[in-house]
C-alpha positions as CSV (number, residue, x, y, z in Angstrom):
1,X,110.8,131.5,111.9
2,X,111.5,127.8,112.2
3,X,109.6,125.6,109.8
4,X,107.0,123.6,111.8
5,X,104.7,120.9,110.5
6,X,102.1,119.0,112.4
7,X,100.2,115.7,112.4
8,X,96.9,115.9,114.3
9,X,95.2,112.5,114.7
10,X,92.1,112.0,116.8
11,X,92.5,109.2,119.4
12,X,89.1,107.7,118.5
13,X,90.4,104.7,116.5
14,X,93.5,103.2,114.9
15,X,95.6,104.9,112.3
16,X,95.2,103.7,108.7
17,X,97.2,104.1,105.5
18,X,95.7,107.5,104.7
19,X,96.5,108.9,108.2
20,X,100.0,107.7,108.2
21,X,100.7,109.1,104.7
22,X,99.7,112.5,105.9
23,X,102.0,112.1,109.0
24,X,104.9,111.0,106.9
25,X,104.5,113.9,104.4
26,X,104.6,116.4,107.2
27,X,107.5,114.7,108.9
28,X,109.6,114.5,105.8
29,X,109.1,118.2,105.0
30,X,110.3,119.1,108.5
31,X,113.2,116.7,108.3
32,X,114.3,117.9,104.8
33,X,114.2,121.6,105.8
34,X,115.8,121.3,109.3
35,X,112.4,122.1,110.8
36,X,110.3,120.7,113.6
37,X,107.5,118.2,113.7
38,X,104.5,118.5,116.1
39,X,102.3,115.6,117.1
40,X,99.0,117.1,118.2
41,X,96.4,114.8,119.8
42,X,93.0,116.2,118.7
43,X,91.0,114.8,121.7
44,X,88.3,117.5,122.1
45,X,85.7,114.7,121.8
46,X,86.2,113.5,125.3
47,X,83.6,110.8,125.1
48,X,85.1,109.0,122.1
49,X,88.8,109.7,122.7
50,X,90.6,106.8,124.4
51,X,94.1,106.4,125.9
52,X,94.5,103.0,124.1
53,X,94.2,104.7,120.7
54,X,96.6,107.5,121.7
55,X,99.1,104.8,122.8
56,X,98.6,103.0,119.5
57,X,99.0,106.1,117.4
58,X,102.4,106.7,119.1
59,X,103.4,103.1,118.6
60,X,102.6,103.2,114.9
61,X,104.6,106.4,114.4
62,X,107.6,104.9,116.4
63,X,107.4,101.7,114.4
64,X,107.8,103.7,111.2
65,X,110.6,105.8,112.7
66,X,108.5,109.0,112.7
67,X,109.8,111.0,115.7
68,X,108.0,114.1,117.0
69,X,109.8,117.1,118.5
70,X,106.7,118.2,120.5
71,X,103.5,116.5,121.6
72,X,100.4,118.5,122.6
73,X,96.9,117.6,123.6
74,X,93.9,119.7,122.7
75,X,92.1,118.6,125.9
76,X,94.7,120.7,127.8
77,X,93.7,123.9,125.9
78,X,89.9,124.3,126.5
79,X,90.5,127.6,128.4
80,X,92.2,129.0,125.3
81,X,89.4,127.8,123.0
82,X,86.8,129.4,125.3
83,X,88.7,132.6,125.1
84,X,88.7,132.5,121.3
85,X,85.0,131.5,121.3
86,X,84.0,134.4,123.5
87,X,86.0,136.9,121.4
88,X,84.4,135.6,118.2
89,X,80.9,135.9,119.8
90,X,81.5,139.5,120.8
91,X,82.6,140.3,117.3
92,X,79.4,138.6,116.0
93,X,81.6,136.3,113.9
94,X,79.8,133.4,115.6
95,X,76.0,133.1,115.9
96,X,73.7,130.6,117.7
97,X,71.6,128.2,115.7
98,X,68.8,126.1,117.1
99,X,67.8,123.6,114.4
100,X,67.9,119.9,115.3
101,X,69.8,117.5,113.1
102,X,66.5,116.2,111.6
103,X,65.4,119.8,110.8
104,X,68.7,120.5,109.0
105,X,68.4,117.2,107.1
106,X,64.9,118.3,106.0
107,X,66.1,121.7,104.9
108,X,68.9,120.1,102.8
109,X,66.4,117.7,101.1
110,X,64.1,120.6,100.2
111,X,66.9,122.6,98.7
112,X,68.0,119.7,96.6
113,X,64.5,119.0,95.5
114,X,64.2,122.5,94.0
115,X,67.6,122.4,92.4
116,X,69.5,124.5,95.0
117,X,72.8,123.6,96.7
118,X,72.3,122.3,100.2
119,X,73.7,125.3,102.0
120,X,72.6,126.5,105.4
121,X,70.1,129.3,104.9
122,X,71.2,131.4,107.9
123,X,67.7,131.5,109.2
124,X,69.0,131.7,112.7
125,X,70.4,135.2,112.0
126,X,66.8,136.4,111.7
127,X,65.9,135.2,115.2
128,X,65.1,138.0,117.7
129,X,66.4,138.0,121.3
130,X,62.9,136.9,122.4
131,X,62.9,134.0,119.9
132,X,66.2,132.8,121.2
133,X,65.1,133.2,124.8
134,X,61.9,131.2,124.2
135,X,63.9,128.4,122.4
136,X,66.3,128.1,125.3
137,X,63.6,128.2,127.9
138,X,62.1,125.2,126.1
139,X,65.4,123.4,126.7
140,X,66.9,123.8,123.2
141,X,70.6,124.5,123.4
142,X,72.2,126.3,120.4
143,X,75.1,125.1,118.3
144,X,77.4,127.9,117.0
145,X,78.2,128.7,113.4
146,X,81.0,130.8,112.0
147,X,79.7,133.6,109.7
148,X,81.5,133.2,106.4
149,X,82.3,136.3,104.3
150,X,80.7,136.4,100.9
151,X,84.0,136.4,99.0
152,X,86.6,134.2,97.4
153,X,89.5,132.8,99.3
154,X,92.7,132.3,97.2
155,X,96.0,130.6,98.0
156,X,98.9,129.0,96.3
157,X,98.8,125.3,97.2
158,X,102.1,123.4,97.5
159,X,100.6,120.5,95.5
160,X,97.6,121.7,93.5
161,X,98.8,125.2,92.6
162,X,96.5,128.1,92.5
163,X,93.2,127.5,94.4
164,X,90.2,129.7,94.6
165,X,87.1,128.8,96.7
166,X,84.0,131.0,96.8
167,X,82.7,131.1,100.4
168,X,79.2,131.7,99.0
169,X,79.1,128.1,98.0
170,X,79.7,126.8,101.5
171,X,77.5,126.5,104.6
172,X,78.6,128.5,107.6
173,X,80.5,125.8,109.5
174,X,79.6,124.7,113.0
175,X,82.4,125.5,115.4
176,X,80.8,124.5,118.7
177,X,78.2,121.7,119.2
178,X,75.1,121.9,121.4
179,X,77.0,120.1,124.2
180,X,79.8,122.6,124.1
181,X,82.3,120.4,122.2
182,X,84.7,122.4,120.1
183,X,84.9,121.1,116.6
184,X,87.9,120.7,114.4
185,X,88.2,124.1,112.7
186,X,88.2,126.4,115.7
187,X,90.5,124.3,117.8
188,X,92.9,123.5,114.9
189,X,93.2,127.1,113.8
190,X,93.8,128.3,117.3
191,X,96.6,125.7,117.8
192,X,98.2,126.5,114.4
193,X,98.4,130.1,115.3
194,X,99.6,129.6,118.9
195,X,102.2,127.0,117.9
196,X,103.4,128.9,114.8
197,X,102.7,126.1,112.4
198,X,104.2,127.1,109.1
199,X,103.2,124.2,106.8
200,X,100.0,122.1,106.8
201,X,99.9,119.0,104.5
202,X,96.7,117.0,104.4
203,X,94.2,115.3,102.1
204,X,92.4,117.0,99.3
205,X,89.1,116.3,101.2
206,X,90.1,119.2,103.5
207,X,90.3,121.7,100.6
208,X,87.1,123.6,101.5
209,X,88.1,123.5,105.2
210,X,91.2,125.4,104.3
211,X,89.2,128.3,102.8
212,X,87.2,128.5,106.1
213,X,90.4,128.3,108.1
214,X,92.1,131.1,106.2
215,X,89.2,133.4,106.9
216,X,89.3,132.5,110.6
217,X,93.1,133.0,110.7
218,X,92.6,136.4,109.2
219,X,89.9,137.2,111.8
220,X,92.2,136.2,114.6
221,X,95.2,138.1,113.2
222,X,97.4,135.0,112.7
223,X,99.9,134.0,110.1
224,X,98.6,131.8,107.3
225,X,100.6,128.6,106.8
226,X,101.6,127.1,103.5
227,X,99.0,124.5,102.6
228,X,99.3,121.4,100.5
229,X,96.5,119.0,99.7
230,X,97.5,115.5,98.6
231,X,95.4,112.9,96.8
232,X,93.2,110.4,98.5
233,X,93.9,106.6,98.2
234,X,91.4,104.2,96.6
235,X,91.5,100.4,96.2
236,X,92.2,98.7,92.9
237,X,88.5,98.6,92.0
238,X,88.3,102.4,92.5
239,X,86.4,102.5,95.8
240,X,87.5,104.8,98.6
241,X,89.8,103.0,101.0
242,X,87.9,104.6,103.9
243,X,85.2,101.9,103.3
244,X,87.5,99.1,104.3
245,X,90.1,100.8,106.5
246,X,89.9,98.0,109.0
247,X,92.0,95.9,106.7
248,X,94.5,98.6,106.3
249,X,95.1,99.8,109.8
250,X,98.8,100.3,110.6
251,X,98.4,98.0,113.5
252,X,97.2,95.2,111.2
253,X,99.9,96.0,108.6
254,X,102.5,95.8,111.4
255,X,101.2,92.5,112.6
256,X,101.2,91.1,109.1
257,X,105.0,91.4,109.1
258,X,105.4,94.3,106.7
259,X,108.8,96.0,107.0
260,X,108.2,99.6,108.2
261,X,110.6,101.0,105.6
262,X,108.7,99.3,102.9
263,X,105.6,101.3,103.9
264,X,107.7,104.5,104.1
265,X,109.1,103.9,100.7
266,X,105.7,103.2,99.1
267,X,103.6,106.0,100.6
268,X,106.4,108.6,100.3
269,X,106.2,108.3,96.5
270,X,102.6,107.0,95.8
271,X,100.8,109.6,93.9
272,X,103.9,111.4,92.8
273,X,105.9,111.5,89.6
274,X,108.6,109.5,91.3
275,X,108.9,105.7,91.5
276,X,109.6,104.0,94.8
277,X,113.3,103.3,95.6
278,X,114.8,100.7,97.8
279,X,115.8,103.1,100.6
280,X,116.6,102.0,104.1
281,X,116.4,105.2,106.2
282,X,114.1,108.1,106.6
283,X,117.1,110.4,106.0
284,X,117.4,108.9,102.5
285,X,113.7,109.2,101.9
286,X,113.6,112.8,103.0
287,X,116.3,113.7,100.5
288,X,114.4,111.9,97.7
289,X,111.0,113.4,98.8
290,X,109.5,116.4,96.9
291,X,106.1,117.6,97.8
292,X,105.6,119.4,94.5
293,X,105.9,116.1,92.7
294,X,102.5,114.9,94.0
295,X,99.1,115.4,92.6
296,X,95.5,115.6,93.9
297,X,93.8,113.0,91.7
298,X,92.8,109.7,93.5
299,X,95.6,107.1,93.6
300,X,95.1,103.3,93.7
301,X,96.8,101.5,96.6
302,X,98.0,98.0,95.8
303,X,98.7,95.9,98.8
304,X,100.6,93.5,96.7
305,X,103.0,96.3,95.8
306,X,103.6,96.8,99.5
307,X,104.2,93.1,100.1
308,X,106.7,93.0,97.3
309,X,108.5,96.1,98.5
310,X,108.6,94.6,102.1
311,X,110.3,91.4,100.8
312,X,112.9,93.4,98.9
313,X,113.6,95.6,101.9
314,X,114.0,92.6,104.2
315,X,116.2,90.7,101.7
316,X,118.4,93.8,101.3
317,X,118.7,94.4,105.0
318,X,122.4,94.3,106.2
319,X,123.3,91.7,108.8
320,X,124.1,94.3,111.5
321,X,120.4,95.4,111.4
322,X,119.1,91.9,111.8
323,X,121.7,90.7,114.3
324,X,119.6,91.5,117.4
325,X,116.9,89.2,116.2
326,X,119.4,86.4,115.6
327,X,120.6,86.7,119.2
328,X,117.0,86.6,120.5
329,X,116.3,83.5,118.4
330,X,119.4,81.8,119.7
331,X,121.4,81.6,116.6
332,X,125.1,81.2,117.5
333,X,127.2,84.2,116.6
334,X,129.5,82.1,114.5
335,X,126.6,81.2,112.2
336,X,125.1,84.7,111.8
337,X,126.8,85.6,108.5
338,X,126.4,82.2,106.8
339,X,122.9,81.6,108.0
340,X,121.8,85.1,106.8
341,X,123.3,84.5,103.4
342,X,121.6,81.1,103.3
343,X,118.1,82.4,103.9
344,X,117.8,86.1,103.0
345,X,117.1,85.6,99.3
346,X,113.8,83.7,100.0
347,X,112.5,85.7,103.0
348,X,109.2,87.5,102.9
349,X,108.7,88.4,106.6
350,X,110.9,88.3,109.7
351,X,108.9,85.6,111.4
352,X,110.2,83.2,108.8
353,X,113.7,83.6,110.2
354,X,112.8,81.9,113.5
355,X,110.8,79.2,111.6
356,X,113.7,78.4,109.4
357,X,116.1,78.2,112.4
358,X,113.6,75.9,114.2
359,X,113.6,73.7,111.2
360,X,117.4,73.5,111.3
361,X,117.5,72.7,115.0
362,X,114.4,70.5,115.5
363,X,113.7,69.2,112.0
364,X,110.2,68.8,110.5
365,X,107.6,66.3,109.3
366,X,108.7,65.2,105.8
367,X,106.3,65.6,102.9
368,X,106.6,62.7,100.5
369,X,104.2,62.1,97.6
370,X,103.3,58.4,97.3
371,X,104.9,58.1,93.9
372,X,108.2,59.4,95.2
373,X,108.3,57.2,98.4
374,X,110.7,54.6,97.1
375,X,112.8,57.2,95.3
376,X,113.2,59.2,98.6
377,X,114.0,56.1,100.6
378,X,116.7,55.1,98.2
379,X,118.2,58.7,98.2
380,X,118.3,59.0,102.0
381,X,120.2,55.7,102.2
382,X,123.1,57.3,100.3
383,X,122.9,60.6,102.1
384,X,126.2,61.0,104.0
385,X,126.1,61.7,107.7
386,X,126.5,65.3,109.0
387,X,128.3,67.6,109.3
388,X,127.6,69.1,105.8
389,X,129.1,71.9,103.9
390,X,127.9,73.9,100.8
391,X,129.2,71.1,98.5
392,X,127.3,68.3,100.2
393,X,123.9,68.9,98.5
394,X,125.5,68.9,95.0
395,X,127.6,65.8,95.7
396,X,124.6,64.0,97.1
397,X,122.1,64.9,94.4
398,X,124.7,64.0,91.7
399,X,124.9,60.5,93.1
400,X,121.2,60.2,93.3
401,X,120.8,61.4,89.7
402,X,123.4,58.9,88.5
403,X,121.6,56.1,90.3
404,X,118.0,57.0,89.3
405,X,118.4,59.0,86.1
406,X,116.2,61.8,87.5
407,X,117.0,65.4,86.7
408,X,115.6,68.9,87.4
409,X,112.6,69.3,89.7
410,X,112.0,65.6,89.6
411,X,115.4,65.1,91.2
412,X,115.5,68.0,93.6
413,X,111.9,68.7,94.7
414,X,111.1,65.4,96.4
415,X,114.3,65.7,98.4
416,X,113.6,69.3,99.5
417,X,110.1,68.3,100.6
418,X,111.4,65.4,102.6
419,X,114.1,67.5,104.3
420,X,112.2,70.7,105.0
421,X,108.5,69.8,104.7
422,X,108.1,72.5,102.1
423,X,108.2,72.7,98.3
424,X,110.0,76.0,98.3
425,X,112.6,77.8,100.4
426,X,116.3,78.7,100.5
427,X,119.0,77.3,98.3
428,X,119.4,73.7,99.7
429,X,123.1,73.8,99.1
430,X,123.3,76.7,101.7
431,X,120.6,75.4,104.0
432,X,121.7,71.7,104.3
433,X,124.8,72.5,106.5
434,X,122.5,73.9,109.1
435,X,120.1,70.9,109.2
436,X,121.2,69.2,112.4
437,X,118.2,66.8,112.5
438,X,117.6,64.8,109.4
439,X,114.3,62.9,109.3
440,X,114.2,59.1,109.1
441,X,112.5,57.9,106.0
């Protein structure tokens, strides 16, 4: 059987760091083992699912280089879910429940108050046919729960190791809501069986779901996948990132100018025993990736680390990879190599490339501190006319130093600010030859 992993996002919002980490893990396992990767759109919630979110999910994956072999939508499979639903009802594995949300909340509070775990009490199993008929005649529609066996479920987790969960400690999960919507477990298990998914990697918050799913798979006669449950991400203060995911959506990270391979490098090692490497392809990352090196304890995500990795990735990018952007910006082919060598060491994001080229072509507004005004005026009087080469900056500043006695930053910084409008940037010896518009001081 071909190894098959899957990523199953719901198109009800934008992907965030935690989502994409799960997607990457599953993709890398497939890639490393000559397997296949399934993108499954979990859109059973027809009211909240939106095409705009599905499009953005695909765009995020493509931006990171995560390619899927198959794409399926759960909304195309309702007939299959109803078939499974009817079969489970006939086997009495599913039973109808009529409590409202407020009634269930009250039950949980009462159980907690007397020191009992807030587990569903299965009171609906005691309802007679007449009871059910009366409730439904009063307009109360049932939701459907899966009857868990009172036993332990054991499996060998690819990350955690041996896991044992006692189903007695869990509430019978709701599989179908009052409005007929299929919830995650029934639809997901049905798909995993039908598509022959062999490996399921996801967050440790799904651990108890896995125990439920294994029982359901057994009920349906399917093959149990290999499961792996990775750690959840927290911020530097220890709070769950889910509380502030808006700041960590992949869309926002992409718009912030982060290099996609920087994100791939960070999240493919974060929480493992391995340190990030400066790798430029997913092929390299897949070879370096080992699922068993990860743990399940919460891991802090440092956005500064991602920024730093992004800068390193960009600066280490070969010219052939950046060439298309140079052409779009309008940088002449003859200048590609020398301009890239001039600016690469100081870049943080790609949008700085066009800004630097615009500076070279159109110049900028000089920044001159009042106390440096006469110094800069004098220096610009002895600045030779273009064209310049890489020796021009050194020759000029040497003359200025001899004339004024200035050295170090007092010599160089005022001149950089006057020429570029910034107090930092590329090596001026390499940048000066590209400055075609020198400001008048």
